[in-house]
C-alpha positions in Angstrom: 0.0 0.0 0.0 1.2 3.5 -0.9 -0.3 6.8 0.1 -0.2 9.8 -2.1 -2.6 12.1 -0.3 -3.6 12.7 3.3 -7.0 14.3 2.6 -10.1 12.7 4.0 -13.0 11.7 1.8 -14.7 8.7 0.2 -15.6 9.5 -3.4 -13.2 7.7 -5.7 -13.5 7.1 -9.5 -11.2 6.6 -12.5 -12.4 8.6 -15.5 -10.7 9.6 -18.8 -7.1 9.2 -17.6 -7.7 10.8 -14.2 -8.3 9.7 -10.7 -11.2 11.8 -9.3 -11.4 12.1 -5.5 -14.3 13.6 -3.5 -13.2 15.2 -0.3 -15.7 16.6 2.2 -15.6 20.1 0.6 -14.3 19.6 -2.9 -13.8 17.3 -5.8 -10.1 16.9 -7.0 -8.5 15.0 -9.8 -5.0 13.7 -10.5 -3.6 12.7 -13.9 -3.0 9.0 -14.0 -0.9 8.0 -17.0 -1.0 4.6 -18.7 0.6 1.9 -16.5 0.7 4.1 -13.4 -0.7 2.7 -10.2 -0.1 5.9 -8.2 -1.1 9.0 -10.1 1.9 11.3 -11.0 -0.1 14.4 -11.9 -0.6 17.4 -9.6 -3.9 18.0 -7.8 -6.5 19.9 -9.8 -9.6 21.3 -8.3 -12.7 20.3 -10.3 -15.4 21.6 -7.9 -15.0 23.5 -4.6 -17.4 25.4 -2.4 -19.2 22.6 -0.6 -20.0 23.7 2.9 -18.3 22.1 5.9 -20.7 20.1 8.0 -20.5 17.7 10.9 -22.6 14.9 9.4 -23.2 13.4 5.9 -20.3 15.2 4.4 -19.2 12.4 2.0 -19.0 13.5 -1.6 -19.8 10.3 -3.6 -19.3 10.8 -7.3 -20.1 9.2 -10.6 -19.9 10.0 -14.4 -22.4 9.5 -17.2 -20.0 9.1 -20.1 -21.5 12.2 -21.7 -19.1 14.7 -20.0 -21.0 15.1 -16.7 -19.9 14.6 -13.1 -22.6 13.9 -10.5 -21.9 14.7 -6.8 -24.0 13.8 -3.7 -24.4 16.7 -1.3 -25.8 15.2 1.8 -28.2 17.0 4.3 -26.4 18.0 7.5 -29.2 16.7 9.7 -31.5 13.8 10.4 -34.9 15.4 9.5 -34.3 19.2 9.2 -35.7 19.8 12.7 -35.9 23.3 14.2 -33.8 21.9 17.1 -31.4 19.3 15.8 -32.1 15.7 17.1 -34.4 17.0 19.9 -37.4 15.1 21.1 -40.6 16.4 19.6 -39.0 19.2 17.7 -41.0 20.2 14.5 -39.3 20.3 11.1 -38.4 23.5 9.3 -40.9 24.1 6.6 -39.7 24.8 4.0 -36.4 23.1 4.8 -33.6 25.6 4.0 -31.0 22.8 3.5 -32.7 21.9 0.2 -31.3 25.0 -1.5 -27.7 23.8 -1.6 -27.7 20.3 -0.1 -29.9 17.2 0.3 -29.6 16.4 -3.4 -27.4 15.5 -6.3 -25.7 18.2 -8.4 -24.3 17.8 -11.9 -21.1 19.5 -13.1 -18.9 19.3 -16.1 -16.5 16.5 -15.7 -13.5 18.1 -17.5 -13.9 21.7 -16.3 -11.7 23.0 -13.5 -12.3 25.6 -10.8 -16.1 25.1 -10.7 -17.9 26.3 -7.6 -20.9 24.8 -5.9 -23.7 25.6 -6.3 -23.5 28.4 -8.9 -21.6 26.4 -11.5 -23.6 23.2 -11.2 -27.2 22.0 -11.9 -29.3 20.6 -9.1 -30.1 17.4 -10.8 -32.4 15.9 -8.1 -33.5 16.9 -4.6 -35.2 15.6 -1.5 -32.4 13.1 -0.8 -31.1 12.9 2.8 -27.7 11.3 2.0 -26.3 9.0 -0.7 -23.0 7.2 -0.5 -24.1 4.6 -3.1 -24.3 6.6 -6.3 -23.7 5.1 -9.8 -24.5 5.8 -13.4 -25.8 2.6 -15.1 -24.6 2.6 -18.7 -26.9 -0.2 -19.6 -30.0 1.8 -18.7 -28.5 5.3 -19.4 -29.7 6.4 -16.0 -28.5 7.5 -12.6 -29.1 5.4 -9.5 -28.8 6.2 -5.8 -29.4 4.3 -2.6 -30.4 6.6 0.3 -29.5 6.3 3.9 -32.9 6.7 5.7 -33.5 8.9 8.7 -32.9 7.7 12.3 -34.5 7.6 15.7 -38.3 7.7 15.2 -39.0 6.2 18.6 -36.4 8.4 20.4 -38.0 11.6 19.2 -41.6 10.5 18.9 -42.2 7.7 21.4 -45.9 8.3 21.4 -46.1 7.3 17.7 -43.4 4.6 17.2 -42.4 1.6 19.3 -38.8 0.7 19.6 -39.3 -2.3 17.3 -41.0 -0.1 14.7 -38.2 2.4 14.9 -35.6 -0.3 14.5 -37.1 -1.3 11.1 -38.2 2.1 9.7 -37.8 3.9 7.4 -36.7 1.9 4.4 -33.4 2.2 2.7 -34.5 3.4 -0.8 -33.1 2.6 -4.2 -33.8 5.6 -6.5 -33.9 5.7 -10.3 -32.9 9.4 -10.6 -34.0 11.5 -13.5 -33.3 15.3 -13.8 -35.8 17.3 -11.8 -36.9 14.4 -9.5 -37.8 15.2 -5.9 -37.8 12.2 -3.5 -39.4 14.0 -0.5 -36.9 14.3 2.3 -37.3 15.7 4.9 -41.1 15.8 4.6 -41.6 12.1 3.9 -40.1 8.6 4.4 -40.8 5.3 2.8 -42.4 2.5 4.9 -41.3 -0.8 3.2 -43.8 -2.8 5.3 -46.8 -0.6 4.2 -45.3 -0.1 0.7 -46.1 3.6 1.1 -44.4 6.9 1.3 -45.8 8.6 4.5 -45.4 12.0 6.2 -42.6 12.4 8.7 -43.7 13.1 12.3 -41.7 16.4 12.3 -44.3 17.5 9.7 -47.4 16.2 11.3 -47.3 12.6 10.3 -48.5 9.7 12.5 -46.9 6.7 10.7 -50.0 6.3 8.5 -50.7 9.7 7.0 -49.7 10.3 3.4 -50.4 14.0 3.1 -48.1 15.8 0.7 -46.1 12.6 0.1 -48.1 11.6 -2.9 -46.4 14.3 -5.0 -42.9 12.9 -4.6 -41.0 10.2 -6.5 -41.3 6.6 -5.3 -38.2 4.3 -4.9 -37.8 1.5 -7.4 -36.8 -0.9 -4.6 -36.9 -0.7 -0.8 -34.9 -2.5 1.9 -35.4 -2.8 5.7 -34.3 0.2 7.7 -30.8 1.1 8.9 -28.7 -1.4 6.8 -26.6 1.6 5.6 -26.0 1.4 1.9 -22.5 2.6 1.1 -22.0 1.6 -2.6 -23.9 0.3 -5.6 -22.5 -1.3 -8.7 -24.1 -2.6 -11.9 -22.3 -5.8 -13.1 -21.5 -5.7 -16.8 -19.1 -8.6 -16.8 -19.7 -12.1 -18.2 -17.7 -14.1 -15.6 -20.5 -14.7 -13.2 -23.5 -17.0 -13.9 -26.4 -15.5 -15.8 -28.5 -14.9 -12.7 -25.8 -12.6 -11.3 -25.3 -10.4 -14.4 -26.7 -7.1 -15.4 -28.2 -6.2 -12.0 -27.2 -4.1 -9.0 -24.8 -5.1 -6.2 -25.2 -3.1 -3.0 -22.6 -3.0 -0.2 -24.3 -2.6 3.2 -22.1 -1.1 5.9 -24.4 -2.1 8.8 -26.6 -0.5 11.3 -26.1 1.2 14.6 -29.6 2.0 15.8 -31.8 -1.1 15.5 -32.1 -1.8 19.2 -33.8 -3.8 20.7 -33.5 -5.9 17.5 -30.1 -7.2 16.4 -28.1 -4.9 14.2 -28.4 -5.7 10.4 -26.6 -5.1 7.1 -23.0 -6.1 7.0 -23.5 -7.9 3.6 -23.5 -7.5 -0.2 -26.9 -8.0 -1.9 -27.8 -8.6 -5.6 -30.9 -7.2 -7.3 -31.7 -8.5 -10.8 -32.6 -5.7 -13.3 -34.7 -5.8 -16.5 -33.8 -2.6 -18.3 -34.0 0.4 -16.0 -35.8 -1.3 -13.0 -35.4 -4.2 -10.6 -36.9 -7.4 -11.9 -37.3 -9.3 -8.7 -36.4 -9.5 -5.0 -32.9 -9.1 -3.8 -30.6 -11.9 -2.8 -27.8 -12.0 -0.3 -24.8 -12.5 -2.5 -22.1 -12.3 0.2 -22.8 -12.3 3.9 -21.2 -13.1 7.3 -18.9 -10.0 7.2 -19.9 -9.2 10.8 -18.4 -12.4 12.1 -21.3 -13.2 14.4 -25.0 -14.0 14.0 -26.1 -11.4 16.5 -24.7 -7.9 17.1 -25.7 -5.5 19.8 -23.8 -2.7 18.1 -21.5 -2.0 15.1 -18.4 -2.1 17.2 -18.8 -5.8 17.5 -18.6 -6.3 13.7 -15.4 -7.9 12.4 -15.8 -6.3 8.9 -18.1 -3.8 7.4 -18.5 -3.7 3.5 -18.2 -0.2 2.1 -17.0 -0.2 -1.5 -17.5 -2.2 -4.7 -15.5 -2.6 -7.9 -15.3 -5.1 -10.8 -12.0 -6.2 -12.2 -11.2 -6.7 -15.9 -11.6 -10.4 -15.5 -15.1 -10.1 -14.0 -14.4 -10.6 -10.3 -16.2 -8.5 -7.7 -14.0 -6.6 -5.2 -15.5 -5.6 -1.8 -13.7 -3.2 0.6 -14.0 -3.0 4.3 -13.3 0.1 6.5 -13.0 -1.7 9.8 -9.7 -3.5 9.2 -8.9 -2.2 5.7 -9.4 -5.5 3.9 -10.4 -6.0 0.3 -12.0 -9.3 -0.9 -12.0 -10.6 -4.4 -15.0 -12.7 -5.2 -14.5 -14.9 -8.3 -16.6 -17.5 -10.0 -15.0 -20.8 -10.7 -17.1 -22.9 -13.1 -17.1 -26.6 -13.9 -14.6 -26.1 -16.7 -12.1 -23.8 -14.9 
């Protein structure tokens, strides 16, 4: 392992001879010449001006192949409360964070010294935070998997039991088109009711739909608090047919599912037919946690966080607990 930068961040992509890196407040790039493992080029600033914030500051990035760079700009809060993470506090209405955050912005991939938000386009809004962001070439569409809000029971115990709060809201898979609004912070998706409902900060009671019928629905929903950290569409031919063409999602694992066991800590596969999921997800790789039951994330041995496909068709899975990378390869009968 060799370090060439000490900056913190998590957005990392190779594009047109450059390594692009999303820090907490900017997107940089380094020229990476043919055959180089460590980029030799100097740092270039592609986009700057993202506000410093204490939470949800990861700038996940992706490219559409048409000259555009997409950047997640997370909301610096749980549900845009008037008093942050305070029991019973109402939500700000309208939520001021939506102007420059809580969405996905599009920039020019090869332009330098762009500044957020004035040099970008707000591509989609109403998204709390997205680490799992990927352009799907096969569908010519952008996809994102949202981290749902936390602590429904903690802040509204009269409306939600601990067990309900442990499973809600859903982690949502979004097919993202320009101009979409997915409803945060006013709404969340209840995967058990199969309904987008009003947040309690905005007068909801766990059943009321209210204004939520005007927002985009997810194309797939998962149980709450699994923490999706990456999504990848498999274009290789090495895996068996039933594991090709769909979406792999790396689940980092929950921290707030008590009194139920913590969940996530796995990689799932969702088959796709064109632009939408074509069936239920499957657990593709599990047991990263190293135990059947976890009381908290600190007990997990490994936590999946990133995905990549090698030129030979293997799937690579990274972990941010012990810094391990797994290679998952298919060995057929004739290999």
